[in-house]
Backbone as a ProteinNet text record, in pm:
[ID]
protein_1_A
[PRIMARY]
MSLAPIVLFVYNRLDHTQKTISALQKNTLAKESELFIYADAAGKQSEAEKVQAVRDFIKTIDDFKSITIIEQKENKGLADSIISGVTEIVNKYGKIIVLEDDLVTSPYFLKFMNDSLNTYEKHSKVASIHGYIYPIDNLPNTFFLKGADCWGWATWKNRWAIFEPRGQKLLAELKSRKLEKEADFNGSYDFTGMLKNQIKGQNDSWAIRWYMSAFLKDMLTLYPGKSYVQNIGFSSEGTHCTTQTNVFDVKLNEQYLLQEINVKEDLESRNKIETFLFSLKISSFKRVKNKIKELYR
[TERTIARY]
1833.4	1736.4	1694.1	1596.7	1540.2	1417.7	1449.6	1387.9	1320	1196.9	1045.5	1100	992.6	970.9	907.4	945.3	945.9	812.9	690.7	594.2	598.1	601.7	570.3	449.7	364	258.7	280.3	286	263.3	193.2	230.6	62.4	140.6	123.1	132.8	194.6	286.5	369.7	496.4	572.7	747.1	813.7	782.2	853.2	865.5	752.9	667.6	771	767.7	798.4	971.8	999.8	1165.7	1209.7	1191.6	1172	1173.7	1060.4	1098.3	1175	1166.3	1270.1	1420.6	1417.1	1589.8	1599.9	1496	1534.2	1511.5	1481.9	1418.1	1558	1677.9	1811.3	1909.6	1876.9	1964.2	1927.9	1856.5	1774.4	1924	1940.1	2082.2	2078.4	1900.5	1906.9	1896	1854.1	1819.7	1907.8	1994.6	2088.2	2029.5	1999.7	1994.4	1836.2	1758.9	1578.9	1549.5	1454	1382.6	1247.8	1260	1129.9	1032.6	908.7	834	753.6	770.1	657.1	516.8	417	276.8	257.6	287.9	258.7	87.3	12.1	-88.9	-142.3	-220.3	-203.9	-333.3	-351	-426.7	-530.7	-593.8	-728.5	-804.3	-700.9	-763.5	-682.2	-755.6	-638.9	-511.4	-555.8	-496.1	-391.7	-384.1	-289.2	-186	-220.7	-145.5	-5.3	30.9	185.3	260.3	173.3	224.7	255	153.7	183	309	312.6	424.8	616.4	553.6	722.3	728.9	645.8	691.4	728	674.7	732.3	794.2	866.5	1037.7	1066.8	1099.9	1160.4	1209.1	1112.7	1176.4	1164.2	1191.6	1298	1427.9	1478.5	1629.1	1672.3	1589.9	1649.9	1740.5	1730.5	1885.7	1893.8	2017	2062.5	1956.3	1880.2	1804.7	1869.3	1813.5	1875	1827.3	1696.9	1607.8	1466.9	1484.6	1342.3	1290.2	1138.2	991.7	960.8	902.8	788.2	658.3	549.5	454.4	400	354	281.1	157.5	-5.6	-125.5	-158	-215.1	-333.3	-390.9	-477.8	-607.2	-597.4	-645	-683.2	-732.2	-669.5	-743.6	-745.1	-715.3	-743.3	-716.3	-660.1	-549.6	-608.6	-697.8	-773	-753.2	-827.7	-788.9	-631.9	-601.8	-429.9	-316	-334.3	-284.6	-353.5	-505.2	-548.3	-504.3	-501.3	-496.2	-304.4	-243.5	-99	-39.1	-111.7	-97.7	-24.7	-201.2	-225.8	-129.4	-157.2	-62.1	139.2	184.9	306.5	319.3	202.8	254.6	204.5	139.7	63.7	187.3	277.6	376.2	506.1	555	638.8	660.7	501.3	485.7	471.7	556.2	542.9	554.3	525.5	560.7	605.7	670.2	617	593	532	446	463.3	450.5	496.8	380.7	374.8	329.8	440.5	379.3	449.7	487.1	430.6	440.5	521.6	589.4	634	797.9	838.3	968.7	1011.7	1156	1189.1	1311.2	1306.9	1453.5	1526.4	1656.8	1718.5	1737.5	1655.7	1632.2	1500.3	1418.6	1302.3	1250.3	1347.4	1360.1	1394.3	1517.5	1556.7	1450.6	1407	1292.1	1201.9	1101.4	994	1078.5	1198.4	1209.7	1264.5	1311.3	1370.2	1212.1	1100.7	992.9	908.7	913.6	854.3	895.6	967.9	1069.9	1052.4	1047.9	1027.4	922.8	801.4	682.2	611	629.6	597.2	536.3	516	474.1	382.6	315.4	256.5	125.2	37.6	-56.7	-165.4	-164.1	-266.5	-193.2	-73.6	-31.1	-39.9	-117.4	-155.9	-57.3	14	137.1	247.3	264.5	433.9	398.8	366	360	443.6	548	660.7	643.1	496.2	472.4	420.6	436.9	363.4	327.1	223.3	201.8	334.8	375.1	449.6	397.7	423.5	374.7	532	529.8	646	659.4	759.7	713.9	644.4	653.6	616.4	752.6	690.6	795.1	857.2	993.1	1072.3	979.6	894.2	786.5	660.5	568.3	440.9	329.8	210.2	131.2	-25.1	-55.2	-190.2	-330.7	-444.2	-527.7	-570.4	-617.7	-594.6	-506.5	-493.7	-397.1	-351.4	-252.5	-241.4	-218.6	-166	-147.9	-11.8	33.3	189.4	302.2	312.7	468.9	439.6	407.4	369.8	425.4	427	449.8	342.2	345.3	231.2	310	189.7	251.6	114	166.9	50.7	-70.2	-51	-213.6	-236.4	-180.7	-263.7	-337.1	-242	-328.1	-459.1	-501.7	-637.9	-707.4	-692.7	-816.7	-907.4	-821.5	-863.7	-978.2	-1126.3	-1250.1	-1287.3	-1259.5	-1305.5	-1478.1	-1562.5	-1650.9	-1681.3	-1754.7	-1720.2	-1804.6	-2004.1	-2089.1	-2103	-1998.5	-1965.9	-1887.3	-1855.5	-1761.3	-1872.6	-1902	-1961.8	-2152.4	-2167.9	-2263.5	-2181.1	-2073.1	-2035.1	-1996.9	-1914.2	-1860.9	-2004.2	-2105.2	-2233.5	-2322	-2284.5	-2388.7	-2289.7	-2169.5	-2071	-2066.5	-2124.7	-2141.5	-2004.3	-1915.8	-1762	-1726.7	-1789.5	-1780.8	-1713.7	-1767.5	-1662.8	-1519	-1535.5	-1310.5	-1290.7	-1366.9	-1279.5	-1207.8	-1303.6	-1341.1	-1198.8	-1101.3	-999.4	-1058.5	-1235.1	-1279.3	-1341.7	-1409.5	-1405.2	-1359.9	-1254.2	-1106	-1083.9	-1096.7	-1123.9	-1214.7	-1282.4	-1429.1	-1393.3	-1334.2	-1304.2	-1436.8	-1504.3	-1637.9	-1696.1	-1688.1	-1743.7	-1682.3	-1557.3	-1488.8	-1534.9	-1559	-1587.1	-1716.4	-1821.9	-1953.2	-1965.4	-1871	-1836.1	-1769.5	-1680.3	-1620.6	-1729.6	-1837.8	-2000.8	-2015.9	-2061.4	-2191.9	-2077.8	-1942.9	-1848.3	-1805.4	-1779.4	-1736.4	-1602.4	-1527.6	-1386.7	-1387.8	-1211.5	-1225.9	-1100.2	-1152.7	-999.9	-1013	-899.4	-872	-821.2	-806.7	-666.7	-801.9	-886.2	-1014.4	-1093.5	-1076.9	-1125.2	-968.4	-872.2	-745.6	-771.5	-775.6	-799.8	-896.6	-1011.7	-1161.6	-1131.3	-1051	-1091.4	-956.6	-887.2	-777.7	-832.6	-907.6	-989.3	-1067.8	-1152.1	-1306	-1210.9	-1068.7	-1035.7	-962.8	-964.1	-858.2	-725.7	-688.1	-515	-483.7	-342.2	-269.9	-169.7	-125.7	-42.9	111.1	237.6	344.3	421.2	395.7	474.8	570.8	633.6	757.3	736.8	824.8	789.2	823.9	918.5	961.4	979.2	900.3	880.6	1042.4	948.4	1089.9	1028.7	877.9	839.2	777.4	763.6	737.2	618.6	516.1	448.7	446	504.1	541.6	386.5	263	161.3	80.8	92.1	-36.4	-0.1	-54.1	-37.2	-171	-181.8	-277.7	-257.8	-159.7	-66.5	-116.7	-168.9	-202.9	-369.8	-346.6	-522.9	-586.9	-548.7	-622.5	-616	-575.7	-558.1	-653.2	-686.4	-803.2	-739.5	-617.3	-570.7	-416.1	-342.4	-236.1	-150.1	-181	-132.3	-118.5	23.5	46.9	38.2	-72.3	-49.9	14	54.6	171.3	269.2	315.6	515.2	537.4	650.4	769.3	877.2	958.8	1075.9	1147.2	1272.5	1238.6	1349.2	1332.9	1403.3	1493.6	1599	1787.5	1823.7	1758.4	1845.3	1758	1808.5	1766.3	1739.6	1671.8	1653.3	1527.6	1525.5	1391.1	1416.3	1305.1	1356.9	1217.2	1217.3	1072.1	1004.9	863.3	795.4	643	603.1	434.2	359	278.9	176.8	67.3	61	-60.3	-112.9	-237	-257.8	-137.2	-132.2	-66.6	-144.8	-226.9	-300.8	-306.3	-180	-129.8	-99.6	-28.5	27.2	-88.2	-192.3	-340.5	-372.3	-420.7	-428.2	-417	-240.5	-191.3	-222.1	-215.4	-296.1	-433.2	-495.8	-649.8	-601.5	-526.8	-511.9	-495.9	-375.9	-380.9	-417.5	-531	-659.8	-741.8	-785.3	-844	-855.9	-655.8	-635.4	-654.6	-618.2	-625	-779.7	-859.7	-980.1	-1041.6	-981.2	-1026.7	-963.6	-839	-740.9	-854.2	-913.5	-956.4	-1099.8	-1159.2	-1258.1	-1213.5	-1144.6	-1098.7	-1042.3	-994	-984.3	-1174.9	-1228.4	-1356.3	-1391.4	-1408.7	-1488.5	-1370	-1275.6	-1167.4	-1235.7	-1292.1	-1305.4	-1464.4	-1521.2	-1666.3	-1651	-1590.6	-1571.2	-1547	-1396.4	-1379	-1468.6	-1586.2	-1669	-1767.6	-1807	-1918.1	-1844.4	-1716.9	-1647	-1645.5
-1644.8	-1544.5	-1580.6	-1636.8	-1662	-1529.3	-1472.8	-1311.1	-1356.9	-1252.1	-1300.6	-1230.9	-1303.4	-1266.5	-1123.5	-1073.4	-900.1	-918.1	-862.9	-875.7	-743.1	-744.4	-622.9	-586	-516	-490.4	-377.4	-432.1	-311.4	-317.6	-199	-210.5	-114.2	34.8	148.4	225.8	218.5	356.1	371.7	366	343	417.2	523.2	621.6	627.2	580.2	548.8	386.2	307.1	133.2	205.5	275.4	262.3	306.1	407	505.4	372.7	294.7	206.6	115.7	101.3	-45.9	15.8	134.5	158.2	229.2	270.4	269.8	148.4	21.4	-139.1	-162.4	-182.9	-195.4	-127.6	-26.1	47.5	-56	-101.4	-166	-267.9	-252.2	-304.4	-471.4	-533.9	-651	-739.2	-600.9	-604.4	-756.6	-786.8	-925.7	-1008.8	-1035	-1154.6	-1210.3	-1132.6	-1095.1	-1127.2	-1239.1	-1314.8	-1164.9	-1185.8	-1027.4	-1089.1	-1097.1	-1144.5	-1019.1	-1047.8	-904.1	-979.5	-853.9	-908.1	-799.7	-815.4	-681.7	-756.9	-645.1	-671.6	-642.6	-694.8	-684.1	-500.7	-504.9	-364.5	-379	-245.9	-244.7	-270.6	-143.6	-86.8	-50.3	-67.5	-53.6	52.8	168.9	307.3	283.1	190.1	176.5	61.9	-7.6	-98	-76.4	35.1	57.2	100	177	200.9	66.4	-2.9	-130.6	-254.3	-203.8	-331.5	-236.4	-106.2	-14.1	-95	-80.5	-123.9	-262.2	-410.2	-495.7	-516.4	-461	-421.7	-409	-297.9	-215.5	-385.2	-408.3	-517.8	-623.3	-647.1	-751.4	-758.5	-584.8	-528.1	-572.8	-581.5	-553.6	-676.3	-642.9	-777.7	-680.7	-705.4	-694.8	-742.6	-893.2	-864.6	-1083.3	-1167.6	-1261.2	-1360.6	-1361	-1387.5	-1278.7	-1338.3	-1229.9	-1299.5	-1284.4	-1368.2	-1306.8	-1284.5	-1212.9	-1317.4	-1240.9	-1301.5	-1207	-1215.6	-1138.9	-1199.4	-1085.9	-1158.5	-1194.8	-1226.3	-1263.5	-1141	-1145.4	-1028.1	-942.3	-794.4	-708.8	-795.9	-745.1	-820	-664.4	-582.6	-468.2	-470.6	-326	-377.8	-458.8	-437.3	-491.3	-685.9	-723.1	-855.9	-900.8	-847.9	-860.2	-906.9	-752.5	-791.9	-936.9	-946	-1021.3	-1162.5	-1187.1	-1312.1	-1355.8	-1257.8	-1237.8	-1223.3	-1176.3	-1184	-1327.5	-1359.9	-1531.1	-1623.3	-1680.8	-1701.3	-1707.8	-1587	-1623.6	-1655.2	-1591.2	-1625.3	-1721.8	-1805.2	-1924.3	-2032.4	-2007	-2061	-2045.4	-1943	-1906.1	-1826	-1880.1	-1834.1	-1686.6	-1592.1	-1469.8	-1359.5	-1256.6	-1174.6	-1047	-988.8	-837.6	-732.9	-679.1	-628.2	-441	-447.6	-286.5	-266	-151	-103.8	-59.8	-12.9	71	249	267.9	439.5	466.5	349.2	356.5	343.6	445.4	490.3	428.1	356.6	306.2	359.9	359	359	319.5	329.8	214.7	111.1	128.9	-5.9	-26.4	4.2	-42.8	-199.7	-268.6	-427.5	-483.6	-417.7	-457.8	-436	-329.1	-285.5	-394.1	-464.1	-538.7	-662.7	-717.1	-869.1	-889	-752.1	-768.1	-774.8	-683.6	-705.7	-839.9	-886.3	-1029.6	-1132.5	-1128.9	-1211.3	-1185.2	-1046.5	-1009.5	-1083.4	-1048.6	-1032.8	-1167.8	-1270.6	-1365.5	-1403.3	-1464.5	-1540.2	-1467.5	-1366.5	-1303.6	-1242.6	-1371.4	-1385.4	-1183.1	-1161.2	-1039.8	-963.7	-955.5	-899.3	-895	-813.5	-842	-882.9	-705.1	-659.7	-600	-540.9	-473.2	-375.8	-231.7	-116.1	-19.4	23.9	114	282.7	284.5	403.9	477.9	593	664.8	821.7	860	1038.8	1098.7	1248.4	1281.4	1401.3	1364.2	1380.6	1379.8	1482	1482.4	1376.3	1357.3	1326.5	1197	1099.3	956.5	919.2	760.5	688.6	631.4	532.4	501.2	342	266.3	199	216.6	169.8	181.4	114.7	9	-55	48.6	67.5	74.9	-40.4	-16.1	-145.1	-130	-221.2	-251.2	-304.4	-245.3	-277.5	-159.3	-198.2	-68.8	-146.1	-23.9	-51.3	-25.5	80.2	137	100.5	-28	-96.6	-138.4	-285.8	-393.2	-489.8	-557.1	-717.1	-804	-931.1	-1036.5	-1155.1	-1282.9	-1400.9	-1473	-1582.8	-1663.8	-1686.3	-1703.8	-1768.9	-1563.4	-1481.3	-1352.7	-1341.7	-1323.4	-1270.8	-1377.5	-1455.4	-1580.8	-1518.8	-1446.1	-1332.3	-1240.7	-1203.6	-1129	-1226.6	-1072.3	-1102.6	-1051.6	-1074.7	-1019.9	-982.8	-1005	-965.3	-808.6	-707.3	-586.4	-550.2	-652.8	-652.7	-707.4	-830.6	-909.1	-824.1	-722.4	-630.5	-545.3	-450.2	-347.6	-410.9	-549.5	-581.4	-560.5	-646.8	-682	-532.3	-424.4	-304.4	-226.1	-218.2	-222.6	-241.9	-348.7	-441.6	-417.2	-401.5	-411.1	-215	-134.1	9.8	46.4	0.7	78.2	188.7	183.9	305.1	396.3	468.2	586	542.5	480.6	394.5	382.4	286.2	272.3	397.1	526.1	600.2	707.8	630.5	746.6	869.4	828.3	965.8	1016.5	949.8	1071.4	1167.5	1142	1185.8	1134.6	1071	981.8	876.4	898.9	805.9	676.1	615.8	497.9	392.8	407.5	311.8	382.2	532.2	572.2	475	450.7	432.3	274.7	199.2	46.1	53.1	150.4	174.3	166.5	267.1	301.7	167.5	81.7	-59.2	-175.3	-176.9	-193	-223	-65.4	-44.9	-28.7	-63.7	-68.4	75	154.9	316.5	330.2	209.6	210.9	49.1	50	-104.1	-145.3	-89.6	-110	-233	-318.1	-414.5	-385.8	-238.6	-218.8	-207.5	-155.1	-121.4	-198.8	-308.7	-484.8	-474.5	-533.7	-542.4	-505.8	-331.3	-304.1	-341	-345.7	-378.3	-512.4	-617	-755.2	-777.4	-653.8	-696.9	-612.9	-477.7	-423.8	-512.3	-546.7	-640	-721.3	-773.3	-873.1	-866.2	-698.3	-658	-689.6	-713.2	-713.2	-583.5	-589.4	-464.6	-472	-306.8	-342.1	-227.3	-285.2	-219.6	-113.5	0.9	121.5	195.2	277.5	326.6	458.6	505.9	702.5	749.4	701.9	796.6	694.1	735.4	690.8	586	500.6	463.2	404.3	459.9	484.8	585	642.9	781.2	737	765	759.6	836.4	855.4	946.7	918.4	847.7	795	942.3	1035.9	1175	1189.3	1198.1	1280.1	1191.1	1290.5	1254.4	1090.5	1073.2	935.9	874.3	832.9	720.7	693.4	569.5	507.2	515.1	573.6	582.5	657.8	767.1	930.4	1018.5	1075.8	1233.3	1388.7	1354.4	1521.5	1509.7	1629.2	1648.1	1708.7	1703	1745.3	1663.3	1639.6	1494.9	1598.2	1556.6	1616.7	1493.1	1408.1	1295.8	1275.3	1388.2	1389.8	1380.2	1281.2	1286.2	1233.9	1243.3	1238.4	1122.8	1025.4	898.4	882.7	785.4	768.3	697.5	736	716.5	688.3	661.4	566.8	419.3	322.2	223.7	190.2	154.2	126.8	56	-114.6	-123.3	-211.9	-186.8	-261.1	-319.5	-436.7	-475	-464.1	-383.6	-275	-414.7	-387.3	-453.6	-430	-551.5	-554.4	-499.7	-368	-319.1	-207	-141.6	-17.9	71.8	169.9	299.3	457.7	469.4	554.9	716.8	728.7	841.2	835.2	736.9	784.8	797.9	762.7	724.5	856.1	924.5	1092	1193.8	1149.4	1219.2	1239.8	1076.9	1053.3	1147.4	1091.5	1196.1	1291.9	1413	1534.6	1582.1	1475.3	1534.3	1509.1	1411.4	1382.3	1467.9	1542.7	1621.8	1758	1803.6	1903	1893.5	1814.7	1748.9	1851.3	1744.2	1793.7	1929.4	1981.8	2170.8	2195.9	2201.5	2260.2	2260.5	2135.6	2120.1	2179.9	2174.1	2315.8	2426.5	2429.8	2608.4	2655.6	2537.5	2532	2565.3	2473.6	2505.5	2601.4	2632.1	2752.2	2896.7	2900	2991.4	2994.4	2867.1	2878.5	2926.5	2868.6	2941.1	3116.9	3172.5	3276.6	3353.5	3301.8	3339	3330.1	3229.6	3215.3	3354.6	3380.8	3478.7	3628.1	3622.3	3763.7	3785.1
782.5	777	652.3	598.8	484.8	400.1	300.8	256.5	198.7	229	141.3	10	-89.2	-193.3	-244.3	-312.1	-344.3	-497.9	-451	-597.1	-646.6	-757.1	-829.8	-917.2	-885.2	-1012.2	-1075.7	-1267.8	-1299	-1402.6	-1512.8	-1619.6	-1725.7	-1710	-1842.3	-1798.8	-1683.8	-1660.5	-1633.6	-1760.4	-1775.2	-1692.3	-1671.6	-1575.3	-1455.8	-1446.1	-1280.3	-1241.9	-1349	-1330.3	-1364.8	-1388	-1356.9	-1260.6	-1268.2	-1072.4	-973	-963.5	-839.8	-899.7	-990.1	-956.8	-932.1	-955.8	-960.3	-781.3	-744.4	-576.1	-539.3	-632.9	-546.4	-595.2	-683.4	-693.6	-598	-532	-415.8	-334.1	-256.7	-125.6	-124.1	27.9	76.6	30.6	23.1	-32.7	-115.1	-172.9	-313.8	-440.9	-450.9	-481.1	-409.7	-270.4	-231.8	-244.3	-301	-312.3	-410.9	-435.4	-561.8	-586.6	-736.4	-746.2	-842.4	-849.6	-879.2	-996.6	-1122.9	-1141	-1246.1	-1156.1	-1282.8	-1348.7	-1504.4	-1589.1	-1650.6	-1655.2	-1682	-1851	-1874.1	-2036.9	-2033.2	-2140.5	-2178.5	-2170.9	-2065.2	-2088.6	-2190.6	-2295	-2450.3	-2520.3	-2626.6	-2746	-2736.8	-2724.5	-2697.8	-2591.1	-2507.9	-2404.8	-2447.3	-2538	-2612.1	-2615.8	-2662.3	-2679.5	-2565.2	-2444.5	-2343.6	-2242.5	-2270.2	-2206	-2211.1	-2386.4	-2452.3	-2391.7	-2400.2	-2342.7	-2229.6	-2127.6	-1951.8	-1970.6	-2105	-2043.7	-2121.8	-2224.8	-2285.1	-2173.6	-2061.1	-2027.4	-1884.8	-1860	-1702.4	-1742.7	-1892.5	-1919.5	-1929.4	-1907.6	-1913.2	-1770.5	-1640.5	-1527.3	-1446.5	-1379.3	-1301.4	-1206.7	-1112	-973.7	-884.6	-930.7	-797.6	-817.9	-691.2	-673.4	-821.3	-820.4	-954.1	-1010.2	-1127.6	-1171.8	-1250.3	-1202.5	-1277	-1323.3	-1482.3	-1500	-1556.8	-1507.7	-1547.5	-1619.7	-1770.5	-1823.8	-1861.1	-1796.2	-1833.9	-1967.8	-1994	-2161.6	-2161.8	-2065.5	-2042	-1942.3	-1960.7	-1822.9	-1711.1	-1620.3	-1514.8	-1433.5	-1428.2	-1328	-1233.8	-1158.5	-1062.1	-948.3	-853.4	-739.9	-805	-886.8	-935.8	-970.3	-1014.4	-1023.9	-890.4	-775.5	-683.7	-603.5	-639.6	-486.2	-546	-676.3	-709.3	-721.1	-760.5	-749.4	-593.3	-514.3	-375.1	-339.1	-348.3	-259.8	-359.4	-473.3	-560.1	-455.4	-485.6	-443.1	-241.3	-224.6	-34.2	7.7	-116.4	-27.7	-99.6	-159.3	-236.7	-116	-103.9	10.1	152	181.8	303.1	383.3	302.8	335.6	206.1	237.1	55.1	120.5	36.2	15.7	-99.3	-85.3	-229.9	-209.1	-350.9	-404.1	-569.3	-578	-671.7	-795.8	-875.3	-994.4	-971	-854.3	-842.2	-707.7	-668.7	-488.9	-487	-457.8	-478.3	-352.7	-305.8	-129.5	-105	18.4	43.7	8.9	58.7	53.1	167.7	281.6	373.9	397.3	282.5	293.7	298.1	220.9	234	313.1	422.5	516.1	675.4	645.7	747.4	717.2	587.7	581.2	611.5	601.2	630.9	764.2	848.9	953.6	1034.9	991.2	1029.8	1043.8	960.9	912.5	1010.9	1083	1129.3	1285.9	1300.1	1405.8	1472.4	1405.6	1466.9	1387.3	1335.6	1248.5	1369.7	1500.4	1549.8	1641	1617.3	1700.4	1588.6	1617.5	1514.6	1492.6	1591.2	1605.8	1527.1	1447	1371.1	1214	1145.7	1014.3	914.7	934.7	773.8	869	764.7	789.3	684.2	718.8	588.3	591.7	524.8	491.2	468.8	428.4	417.6	585.9	597.8	691.4	677	715.2	659.6	700.4	651.9	695.7	852.6	957.3	1025.7	1156	1254.4	1308.1	1432.9	1502.3	1649.5	1615.3	1564.7	1547.7	1636.3	1704.8	1787.4	1665.2	1666.4	1574.1	1478.8	1533.8	1492.9	1598.5	1544.2	1631	1556.6	1615.9	1548.3	1504.4	1432.3	1419	1385.2	1389.4	1359.7	1252.7	1200.9	1038.5	975.7	810.4	752.7	599.8	529.8	447.7	325.2	213.7	84.7	9.5	62.5	17.2	36.5	-8.9	-1.6	129.3	144.2	244.6	214.1	361.4	377.2	488.7	454	573.4	510.5	618	608	547.7	510.1	417.6	501.4	671.9	765.4	753.8	759.2	785.7	651.5	514.2	407.4	375	459.2	450.6	522.2	606.5	688.7	556.5	448.6	323	292.6	315.4	247.6	157.3	82.6	-66.1	-94.7	-44.1	-14.4	41.9	-14.6	40.6	109.8	97.3	139.5	284.7	280.7	369	495.3	462.2	564.5	623.1	496.6	559.1	623.6	645.3	750.3	852.9	868.4	1016.2	1084.9	990.2	1036.4	1115.4	1004.7	1087.9	1192.5	1194.4	1325	1463.7	1445.2	1514.4	1600.3	1491.4	1488.9	1501.7	1405.6	1426.4	1309.8	1249.2	1119	1153.7	1273.2	1352.2	1377.9	1423.8	1481	1329.7	1236.9	1157.3	1032.3	1037.6	990.2	1085.6	1138.4	1218.8	1271.8	1352.4	1437	1313.7	1236.5	1149.7	1053.3	1064.5	975.3	842.6	810.4	659.6	639.9	532.5	469	420.9	529	481.8	450.9	542.1	509.6	378.5	330	248	91.9	96.4	29.4	-9.1	109.7	141.3	17.7	56.9	52.4	-166.6	-187.7	-342.6	-423.9	-319.8	-347.2	-420.9	-295.9	-322.8	-430.8	-461.3	-575.2	-727.8	-690	-840.5	-883.7	-791.5	-800	-790	-736.1	-719.6	-716.8	-772.9	-753.3	-668	-543.3	-440.9	-357.6	-364	-336.2	-153.2	-147.9	-46.5	77.2	18.7	166.5	218.2	119.4	175.1	231	233.5	317.8	458.5	439.3	607.5	679.3	563.9	678	733.2	658.7	687.6	848.2	808.5	901.6	1024.9	1016.8	1137.3	1194	1104	1216.3	1232.9	1244.3	1290.1	1454	1463.1	1600	1573.6	1427.8	1395.6	1342.4	1394.4	1349.7	1256.3	1212	1139	1200.7	1168.4	1201.8	1116.7	1174.9	1086.7	1119.6	1043.9	1075.9	1171.5	1148.1	1198.4	1126.1	1064.9	937.3	815.1	756.2	619.6	524.8	467.8	367.8	218.8	192.2	98.8	47.4	-59.2	-118.7	-257.5	-202.8	-369.8	-496	-565.4	-702.3	-800.1	-741.5	-845.7	-897.8	-790.4	-779.9	-887	-1053.4	-1133.6	-1245.2	-1348.2	-1439.5	-1528.8	-1473.9	-1564.2	-1514.1	-1386.9	-1261.7	-1296.4	-1325.8	-1396.1	-1258.9	-1134.1	-1037.2	-956.4	-996.2	-884.8	-1018.7	-919.8	-931.8	-961.7	-884.8	-856.1	-842.3	-916.3	-947.8	-790.4	-676.5	-539	-463.7	-467.4	-350.6	-221.6	-129.7	30.1	127.7	43.7	171.7	86.4	60.3	12.4	125.2	101.7	264.7	215.6	277.7	282.4	298.4	182.7	245	384.4	494.3	555.4	561.3	555.2	507	603.9	715.8	852.6	876.6	958.1	1001.4	1103.8	1175.7	1372.5	1345.4	1419	1436.8	1586	1683.9	1824	1817.7	1876.5	1903	2004.2	1927.6	2070.3	2153.5	2242.1	2223.3	2159.2	2104.9	2034.2	2010.6	2038.2	2082.5	2014.9	2028.5	1890	2026.2	1912.7	1952.2	1959.2	2057.5	2066.2	2038.6	2112.8	2081.2	1914.8	1863.8	1719.1	1672.6	1665.6	1597.6	1614.3	1644.9	1785.1	1662	1653.2	1564.7	1393.2	1385.2	1225.2	1175.6	1330.7	1275.3	1270.1	1328.4	1353	1194.2	1177.4	1026.5	900.2	886.5	813.2	827	972	984.3	918.3	924.4	878.1	698.4	615.7	479.8	470.6	541.3	496.1	537.8	598.1	670.6	544.9	493.8	360	231.7	197.9	49.8	142.9	226.5	247.8	184	280.9	208	66.1	19.5	-123.3	-201	-178.5	-241.4	-215.9	-69.5	-24.6	-144.5	-151	-253.3	-317.8	-420.7	-535.8	-599.8	-514.6	-522.6	-519.6	-379.8	-380.8	-553.6	-589.9	-737.8	-818.1	-799.1	-917	-883.1	-769.9	-799.6	-777.8	-740.3	-785.7	-939.5
[MASK]
+++++++++++++++++++++++++++++++++++++++++++++++++++++++++++++++++++++++++++++++++++++++++++++++++++++++++++++++++++++++++++++++++++++++++++++++++++++++++++++++++++++++++++++++++++++++++++++++++++++++++++++++++++++++++++++++++++++++++++++++++++++++++++++++++++++++++++++++++++++++++++++++++++++++++

């Protein structure tokens, strides 16, 4: 079995990057895997020192089969970095595992990714493999959901080829097929609004376009029942984070099990995720309501 290359995107968060690398080095397949690191250039002079600190650190990394560092000469931003970097590597190697600098992985993350890539490679309906899952009890060991995701994922060259970078085109098809409610998990999360904001330039999300690209092709992503990935990026240090509260905390899966399942969406698991996302909306509403009461007092 040939292993998929790992592609890691880093910027200016040294502490996060160190934790991401440390966890990745503990993976069972790390020493047999090729690692490519894309280091974006500083977007403004005030970030140059932090960017350089990250670049100095990644040059000290070992414990992988090989390490290739790509230092960008100009700031590309997260979306352009990921789109161009993923395209470059997956077109060359045929498959890919993708991480960002705020994702801490279980020791079995790489094994889950590689085994799943091999198991479902010939199933053209499968768009990708995902390592993170919400903290929800009683999910099956693995299951499929419609669409794609972005917190520790893997895909193949011919599946990444469906990626549509034009948000307006995606939105037009979504509306013409009247799929907004389904795309938004029955209204529990505003993915359509996120796409609209990307079109307006209010966010720079490649991930919403990847999700919608797969969703509109009726393609599926494989998820684990317990997460192999923890996002540690919910802090003021994160470029794309706006809250100190991480409602997506999970306990990393320290066991490994992969059994091939039928390639179809698991509607029961989807309903559980909708319930979880609705609970976040309710909690957020209660916090705002309590804050208003405090202000009136």
